N, C-alpha and C positions, 0 to 999 in steps of 0.2 A: 594569499588567495591562490588556490590551486587552479591552473587552467584546465579546462575539460576538453579542449580541442584535440582530436585524435584518439581520445580515450573511448573505451567501449563499455556500454551499460546495458544490462538486461532489465527490462521493465515488464512486470506482469499487469494484467488489466489494461493493456496499452491502447485499446481502441475507443475508449470513452472516458468521460469524467476526468478524474485526477490523473490517471495513467496517460491519457491522451495529452493533457496539458504538460505533464512531465516530459513526454517524448518531444513535444514541440520545443520546449525550452532547452532540452539537451541538444537537439539539432541546431538551435540557434547559437549554442556555444561551440558548435563544430564537432560535437561528439558523434561517435558511431552508436546507433541505437538498435537493439534487438527487441522487438515487441512481441510479447506473448499474449495471444488472444484466441478466442474461438472464431473470430470474424476477421481473418487476415485481409479481406477485401476492403475493410473499413479503415485500414491504416494509411497514413500519409506515405506517398511514394519514397520518401527519404528514410523510412523505417524498414528494417529487415524483418519480415514476419516469421513468427514461430507459432504454428497452430497447435493449441493444446486445450483440453478441458481440465481445469484444475480440480474437479471432483474425482479425477482418475489418477491413481498413483502411477499407473503405467505411462500415461501422457506426461506427467511431471518428470518422470525419469528420462523420457525421450527428449525433453527440452535440453537436458545436459549431456546427452549422448553425442560425442563428437564435438561438443562446444569448445571453442578455443578460450584464450584468456579474456577475462573481463575485469574491469576496474571498479565496477559497482553493480549492485543488485538493488532495485527499488520495487518492493512488494506493494503494488497499488491495488491488486485484485481483491475484491471483497463483495459480499452480498449481505443484504439486511432485510429482515421481515419484522414487523411489529407483532411478534408471536410470544404470548405470555406463557409463564411457567404453569399457571393454574389450568389453562384450557387451550394452549397453543398446539399447533400441528407438529408432532415430532419430526415429520419429514422436513419442515422448515428449519428446525433446530439442527438436524443432521447436515443439511446443505450449508448452513452458516458455519458449522464446526469444520466441515471438510474444506471449505474455501478459505475462511478467515483464519483458521488455526493450523490445520494439518498441512494444507498446501503451502502456506507461508513457511512453516517449519521445515518442510521438505526442501523447498527452494533455498532456504538458508543453508541447510546441511549440504545439499548437492553442489551449491555454488562455491563452497570453500576451497575445493581443489582447483578451481579455475582462476583464482586470484594470483597475481604475480607475487614474488617473494617480498616485495616492498609493501604489500597490503592493498587496501582499498576500503570501500565503505558499503555497508548494507543499511538501507533505510526501509523501515516497516511503517506503513500507514495504519495508524491505530485510530483513535477517536476520543473526543471528550467523554464518550460513554465508557471508555476504559479507565476513567478517573472518578466517575460518579455514576450511579445508576439513575437514569431519568425516572420521573414519576410514573411513567407508563410501564416501567419494569421490563420484563421480557428477556429473551434468550440472547439478544444481540449484544447487550452490554457485557455479559460474561465472556463472550468470544473476544471482545476487545480488551478486557482485563487480562485475558490469556496472552494476547499479543504483547502487552507490556511486560508480563512475566517472562515470556519467551525471549524477548529482546534483552532483558536484564540477565537472564540465565546464560544466553549465548555470549554476552559481553564478558561475564565472569569466566566462562569456560575458555574463551579466547585469550584472556589475560593470563590464565593459569598455565597455558602452553606457550606464552610469550608470542602470540600471533599479533602482527601489526594491523590486522583487519579490525575496523571500527564498526560498531552497530548503533543505530539511532532510531528513534520513533518520531513521527509527526502525528499530533492528536488534534484534529480539527473538530469544531462544532458542526452545525448544519452547513453542508456544501450543496449548492444547487446542481446536482448531477442526476443521471437516470436512476441511481441507486435509491433516491427518495421515492420514485414511483413504486418500487417494490416495497419499501418500508411502509408507505401509506396505502398499500393495496387494500381496496375495499373502503378506504377512508379518503377518497379523492377530494371531497369537500373540505376536509381538514387540511389537506395539503395546499389547496387553493387559498385558504385563509392564511396559512402560514407564509406562503409566498407573497401574498398581498400585504401582510402586516410586518414583514421582516426583510431587510436587505441581507440576504444570505452571503456567505463566502462564495467565491467563484473558484473553480478548479485551478485557475492560474494563481490564485492567492496561496494555495497549498503548495503548488509546484515551486513557487518562489522560495518558500521555506525549505523545501527539499534541495534547491540549488544552493541555499546558504550552507546547508550541511555538507554537500558534496564539494563545495569550493573552499571550505574552511581550511586554514593551515594544518599541516599534519599533526602538530602538537595540540590542536584544539579538538577535543572530543565532545560532541553535543549529544546529550542523552535523550532529550525529548523536547519538542516544541509544542506548546499548547496555544491554540488560536481559536478565536470565535469572532463572529460578526459583532460590531458594537451594538446591534439591535437584539442580540441573543442574551437573555437574562442569566442563564447558567449553563 
């Protein structure tokens, strides 16, 4: 088990949901945490804030300008709308693609030069919707399929150049976070019924899986962790 005390981690989407829970658990392990968020005032005082809008390539580039060494990158930022292909709003598609796919990819690329020669770990938060398309369809699932493919592509590329940096995914089912409010926008009654009828995963459950990846022995490479609530059917 790798100790995290004194190591430095960059976490996107740090001010809420899974990102907030990851930051809290990293601090609990004694790590130094750099939290990327649009709302730096919402971060815990133990987190070093980096203000950025992940829909902006310029903001993403600035995150890494002058950044020192990091031991890990955890891409938790994401957005979700229940926006169908047949009649969804293309503006919603574009925002999901920019945040869930392009921003994640750029953070992965820009981070590589900031790892020590001994390597480190990148963890991308994907979704069960990156493994199967929900009956509701929509554009969100394709963005999470892309996260899986990007993770696998980056892993292959790093191995080809004999880099010691490891890349992993975590793919949760429904997690009770503010992201669900966006996903069920205009369908608030459906969200209320879902919350009433299902004990969802909590952000801390997903963060625990991410800690498992970050603390695994160096010779153990975890590709993806799939998890769902016992109340979730698929």
